[in-house]
C-alpha positions in Angstrom: -16.3 5.2 1.4 -15.0 1.6 1.5 -13.5 0.3 -1.6 -15.0 -3.0 -2.8 -12.7 -5.8 -4.3 -14.2 -5.0 -7.6 -13.5 -1.1 -7.2 -9.8 -2.0 -6.2 -9.5 -4.2 -9.3 -10.8 -1.3 -11.3 -8.1 0.9 -9.8 -5.2 -1.8 -10.8 -6.7 -1.9 -14.4 -6.7 1.9 -14.5 -2.9 1.9 -13.2 -1.9 -0.7 -15.9 -3.6 1.3 -18.7 -2.8 4.9 -17.8 0.2 4.8 -15.5 2.3 1.8 -16.2 5.0 1.9 -13.7 3.3 1.6 -10.3 6.5 1.1 -8.3 7.3 3.7 -5.5 8.8 6.6 -7.0 10.9 7.2 -3.8 12.5 3.8 -3.1 11.3 1.7 -6.3 9.7 -0.9 -4.2 6.9 -2.8 -6.2 4.8 -3.8 -2.8 2.2 -1.0 -3.1 -1.2 -1.4 -1.4 -4.5 0.4 -2.6 -6.1 1.8 0.5 -9.3 0.3 1.8 -11.1 3.6 1.8 -11.1 6.8 -0.3 -9.3 9.8 1.1 -10.5 13.3 0.9 -8.4 16.5 0.1 -10.3 19.8 1.2 -9.7 22.9 -0.8 -11.1 26.3 0.1 -12.9 28.4 -2.5 -13.4 32.1 -2.2 -15.8 32.4 -5.3 -18.5 30.4 -3.8 -19.6 31.8 -0.4 -22.4 29.3 0.3 -20.0 26.3 -0.1 -16.5 27.7 0.6 -15.2 24.2 0.8 -14.6 21.6 -2.1 -13.5 18.0 -1.7 -11.6 15.7 -4.0 -12.0 12.1 -3.5 -8.8 10.3 -3.9 -7.5 6.8 -3.9 -4.4 6.2 -1.9 -1.6 3.8 -3.1 0.8 3.2 -0.3 4.5 1.9 -0.3 4.8 -0.5 2.4 8.5 0.0 2.6 9.2 3.8 2.9 5.7 4.9 3.5 5.3 7.2 0.5 1.7 7.9 -0.6 0.5 8.3 -4.1 -3.1 9.8 -4.7 -5.2 9.2 -7.7 -8.4 11.1 -8.4 -11.4 8.6 -7.7 -13.4 10.3 -10.5 -10.6 9.9 -13.1 -10.1 6.2 -12.1 -13.9 5.9 -12.5 -15.0 4.6 -9.4 -17.0 7.7 -8.5 -19.3 10.0 -10.6 
C-alpha cells in the first residue's frame, strides 16, 4: 500500500503525540524518512491451520545516515483498520 501525503502527515502527528523523540536511536540523527509504502511482517501461527500466516502492516521510519529502520504498527498509528 502506497502512503498518501495525508497518511504520512498522520504518521508525523502520531509520532509527535505518542513517541516524542523521533531521532535515530543508533546515531541520534534527526533526518528520518517515513517510507513510501507499508511494510509487512509475517508471523506463523500453529493455532489456525486454515490460515497459518498472519501479517502485521507496519510503517517504516528510516535513518538516512546509518540506515537504522524503526517500524510502527499501521493499525496503532491509525492509517489502517
